[in-house]
C-alpha positions as CSV (number, residue, x, y, z in Angstrom):
1,X,106.0,29.0,76.2
2,X,102.4,28.5,74.5
3,X,101.5,25.8,73.1
4,X,97.7,26.5,71.3
5,X,95.9,28.3,73.3
6,X,96.5,28.2,76.8
7,X,99.0,29.4,79.8
8,X,100.0,27.8,82.4
9,X,97.7,29.1,85.4
10,X,102.2,29.6,87.3
11,X,102.3,32.6,85.5
12,X,99.8,34.4,87.5
13,X,101.4,33.1,90.8
14,X,103.3,35.9,93.3
15,X,106.2,33.6,93.1
16,X,106.0,33.6,89.0
17,X,105.8,36.9,88.3
18,X,108.3,38.0,91.3
19,X,111.1,36.0,89.3
20,X,110.2,37.8,86.0
21,X,110.2,41.0,87.2
22,X,114.2,39.8,88.9
23,X,115.2,38.4,85.8
24,X,113.6,41.8,83.6
25,X,115.5,44.5,86.2
26,X,118.5,41.9,85.5
27,X,118.2,43.0,82.0
28,X,117.3,46.3,82.1
29,X,120.3,48.1,82.2
30,X,121.5,46.8,79.3
31,X,119.0,48.3,77.2
32,X,119.0,51.6,78.9
33,X,122.4,51.8,78.4
34,X,122.0,51.7,74.4
35,X,119.3,53.9,74.4
36,X,120.2,57.3,73.1
37,X,119.0,60.5,72.1
38,X,116.2,59.2,74.2
39,X,114.6,62.9,74.7
40,X,114.1,63.1,70.9
41,X,112.7,59.6,70.7
42,X,110.5,60.6,72.7
43,X,109.3,63.8,71.2
44,X,108.6,62.0,67.6
45,X,106.4,59.2,70.2
46,X,104.6,62.0,71.4
47,X,103.7,63.1,68.2
48,X,103.5,60.3,66.3
49,X,101.0,59.4,69.0
50,X,99.0,62.3,68.7
51,X,98.6,62.5,65.1
52,X,96.6,59.4,65.7
53,X,94.8,60.4,68.2
54,X,92.2,62.1,66.9
55,X,90.9,59.8,64.7
56,X,90.7,57.5,67.2
57,X,88.4,59.4,69.1
58,X,86.4,60.2,66.4
59,X,86.3,57.2,65.5
60,X,85.5,55.5,69.5
61,X,83.4,58.4,70.2
62,X,80.5,56.8,72.3
63,X,77.4,59.0,70.8
64,X,79.0,58.1,67.1
65,X,78.6,54.3,68.5
66,X,75.3,54.8,68.8
67,X,74.2,55.9,65.6
68,X,75.8,53.2,63.9
69,X,73.4,50.7,65.2
70,X,71.0,52.0,62.8
71,X,73.3,50.1,60.3
72,X,76.1,48.4,61.7
73,X,77.2,47.0,58.1
74,X,78.4,50.8,57.7
75,X,80.0,50.7,61.3
76,X,82.3,47.7,58.8
77,X,83.5,50.0,56.5
78,X,84.1,52.5,59.1
79,X,86.3,50.8,60.8
80,X,88.0,49.2,57.5
81,X,88.9,52.5,56.8
82,X,89.6,54.4,59.7
83,X,90.2,52.5,61.9
84,X,94.2,53.0,61.8
85,X,95.5,49.5,63.8
86,X,92.9,47.9,62.3
87,X,93.4,48.6,58.4
88,X,97.2,48.7,58.8
89,X,96.3,45.4,60.0
90,X,94.4,45.0,57.1
91,X,96.5,46.1,55.1
92,X,99.8,43.9,55.9
93,X,101.8,42.0,53.7
94,X,103.1,39.8,56.9
95,X,102.3,35.3,56.2
96,X,100.2,35.5,60.3
97,X,98.2,38.4,59.3
98,X,95.9,36.3,56.5
99,X,94.5,34.7,59.5
100,X,93.2,38.4,60.6
101,X,92.3,39.2,57.1
102,X,89.9,36.0,57.0
103,X,88.5,36.6,60.0
104,X,88.3,40.4,59.8
105,X,86.1,39.2,56.2
106,X,83.5,37.4,58.0
107,X,82.4,39.1,61.2
108,X,79.0,41.1,61.4
109,X,79.4,44.4,61.4
110,X,76.8,44.3,64.7
111,X,79.7,41.6,66.2
112,X,82.3,44.8,65.5
113,X,79.7,47.4,66.7
114,X,79.3,46.0,69.7
115,X,82.8,44.8,70.4
116,X,84.5,48.4,69.7
117,X,81.5,49.8,72.0
118,X,82.3,47.9,76.0
119,X,85.5,48.8,75.0
120,X,85.1,52.2,74.5
121,X,82.6,52.4,77.9
122,X,85.3,50.2,79.6
123,X,88.1,52.9,78.8
124,X,85.7,55.8,79.5
125,X,85.0,54.5,82.9
126,X,87.9,53.2,83.4
127,X,89.6,56.9,83.3
128,X,86.3,57.9,85.6
129,X,88.6,57.6,88.8
130,X,92.2,57.4,87.7
131,X,94.5,58.9,89.8
132,X,98.6,58.6,89.0
133,X,99.8,58.0,92.1
134,X,97.6,55.3,92.9
135,X,98.1,53.6,89.7
136,X,102.1,54.0,90.0
137,X,101.7,52.4,93.8
138,X,99.7,49.3,92.7
139,X,101.3,45.7,93.7
140,X,100.1,43.3,91.7
141,X,98.0,42.5,88.3
142,X,95.0,42.5,89.7
143,X,95.1,45.8,91.3
144,X,95.0,47.4,87.4
145,X,91.6,46.4,87.1
146,X,92.1,45.0,83.3
147,X,91.4,41.7,83.1
148,X,88.0,42.4,82.2
149,X,88.9,42.7,78.9
150,X,89.4,38.8,78.3
151,X,85.1,39.0,78.5
152,X,83.4,38.0,75.7
153,X,81.7,41.7,76.0
154,X,85.0,43.1,74.2
155,X,86.0,40.3,72.5
156,X,85.7,39.7,68.7
157,X,86.9,36.7,68.4
158,X,90.0,36.4,65.3
159,X,89.6,40.3,65.0
160,X,89.7,42.2,68.4
161,X,91.4,40.8,71.0
162,X,94.1,42.3,73.8
163,X,96.4,43.8,70.7
164,X,93.7,45.8,69.1
165,X,92.2,46.7,72.6
166,X,95.1,48.0,74.6
167,X,95.3,49.9,70.8
168,X,92.7,51.2,70.8
169,X,92.7,52.5,74.9
170,X,96.4,53.7,74.9
171,X,95.4,55.4,71.2
172,X,92.8,57.8,73.7
173,X,94.1,57.1,76.8
174,X,97.9,56.7,77.2
175,X,98.4,58.1,80.9
176,X,96.4,54.8,81.4
177,X,96.6,51.8,79.1
178,X,100.3,50.3,77.8
179,X,99.8,49.8,74.3
180,X,100.2,46.0,73.7
181,X,102.4,46.1,71.0
182,X,103.8,43.0,68.9
183,X,107.3,45.2,69.6
184,X,106.2,45.3,73.5
185,X,105.4,41.9,73.6
186,X,109.2,40.9,72.1
187,X,110.5,43.3,74.6
188,X,109.0,42.0,77.6
189,X,110.5,38.4,75.7
190,X,114.5,40.2,75.0
191,X,114.1,41.9,78.9
192,X,113.2,38.8,80.9
193,X,116.2,36.9,79.3
194,X,114.7,35.4,76.8
195,X,114.0,33.0,80.1
196,X,111.6,30.2,80.1
197,X,110.9,30.4,84.0
198,X,110.2,26.5,84.3
199,X,107.8,27.1,81.8
200,X,109.3,24.7,79.8
201,X,112.2,23.6,77.8
202,X,113.6,27.1,76.1
203,X,110.5,28.6,75.5
204,X,109.1,32.1,77.4
205,X,105.5,33.2,78.3
206,X,106.2,36.0,75.8
207,X,106.1,33.3,72.3
208,X,103.3,31.7,70.7
209,X,105.0,28.7,69.1
210,X,102.5,26.5,66.4
211,X,104.7,23.3,65.4
212,X,102.1,22.9,62.1
213,X,102.7,25.4,61.3
214,X,106.6,26.2,61.6
215,X,105.4,29.2,63.1
216,X,107.0,31.7,65.3
217,X,105.6,34.7,67.3
218,X,105.0,37.0,70.0
219,X,102.4,35.7,72.3
220,X,99.4,38.0,70.9
221,X,96.8,36.3,73.6
222,X,99.2,37.4,76.1
223,X,96.9,38.3,79.3
224,X,96.0,42.5,79.6
225,X,96.7,41.9,83.4
226,X,99.6,40.9,83.4
227,X,101.3,42.4,80.6
228,X,99.2,45.9,82.5
229,X,101.8,45.3,85.8
230,X,104.9,44.1,84.2
231,X,104.5,46.8,81.1
232,X,104.5,49.5,84.3
233,X,107.2,47.9,86.6
234,X,109.0,48.5,84.0
235,X,108.4,52.4,83.5
236,X,108.8,53.1,86.6
237,X,112.4,51.7,86.3
238,X,112.4,53.4,83.3
239,X,111.9,56.7,84.7
240,X,114.5,56.4,88.1
241,X,116.9,55.0,85.1
242,X,117.5,58.7,84.6
243,X,117.2,61.6,86.7
244,X,116.5,63.8,83.9
245,X,114.0,61.0,82.8
246,X,111.2,62.0,86.2
247,X,112.2,65.5,85.4
248,X,110.9,65.2,82.1
249,X,108.4,62.9,82.0
250,X,104.6,63.5,82.3
251,X,102.0,62.1,83.6
252,X,99.5,62.2,80.3
253,X,102.4,60.3,78.3
254,X,103.4,57.7,81.0
255,X,102.9,54.9,78.4
256,X,104.4,57.1,75.5
257,X,107.6,56.8,76.8
258,X,107.8,52.8,77.7
259,X,106.4,52.4,74.1
260,X,109.2,54.0,73.0
261,X,111.4,52.2,75.3
262,X,110.2,48.5,74.4
263,X,110.9,49.8,70.7
264,X,114.3,50.5,71.1
265,X,114.8,47.3,72.7
266,X,113.1,45.3,69.9
267,X,114.9,46.8,67.1
268,X,118.0,45.8,68.8
269,X,116.7,42.2,68.5
270,X,115.4,42.7,64.5
271,X,117.6,40.1,63.7
272,X,116.7,38.1,66.2
273,X,113.2,37.9,66.4
274,X,112.8,37.4,62.2
275,X,114.5,33.9,63.0
276,X,112.4,33.5,65.3
277,X,109.2,34.3,63.4
278,X,110.7,32.2,60.0
279,X,107.4,29.7,58.8
280,X,108.2,26.5,57.8
281,X,108.0,28.3,54.1
282,X,111.5,30.4,54.6
283,X,112.9,27.9,55.9
284,X,112.5,25.5,53.0
285,X,113.2,28.6,50.7
286,X,116.1,29.2,52.6
287,X,117.9,25.5,52.0
288,X,116.6,25.6,47.9
């Protein structure tokens, strides 16, 4: 589990990754067996993605971002009003999002513009030579070339981390970037059997525990290269799970299919997630 802000270097070791994947392979059959009406869920996910794609294309347009250079504060207003993921974060009633709202309120328009511009450039360059066959044949997290997303020029402290990055990139290029949603990280936790793999008693690298606040959340600081690699491997499991999937799946929607499956896994554990997310205030109210 993540206690504070740093994950153990162990999570990057080949032997550790092998153990996590083995646990996920063991857990996968349980969830695929209950994944009913998959075709309908895939179709719904594709339609929802397509519905928002235009908004992200407009928001991430390089020429438009260049124009905001003359008035960065206008870009902050544009972000608040027209970037779907950030708008949802700011409108959220979840207690954990209060810190995000404060960070967004204090961030400068120029810093936000600089960050989003660099993410847009990263995505554009990443897909220039993207090849689906090579992508699916990746043998390590390094092969995915996602580590650069953690650089200062592509992050904005408290406002744009990998969760937001992945949503922006996934919304434009769902064939190349997995969606690191809250449900996705929760899904990794449950698919891996809630195991700690020697990282800590009753813990998991997919959780963020903050004892001082009495909270437990999905690890929203989980590294992009590791998330991308596990996501790819689970997508390949999904692709092979049902003969009809291989015929149905189109590369252009690769990670939309996975997103639908991750939602299924997380929704299976709604009660567990709610229990883990209890804040100390929730617990106090429950017992008084």
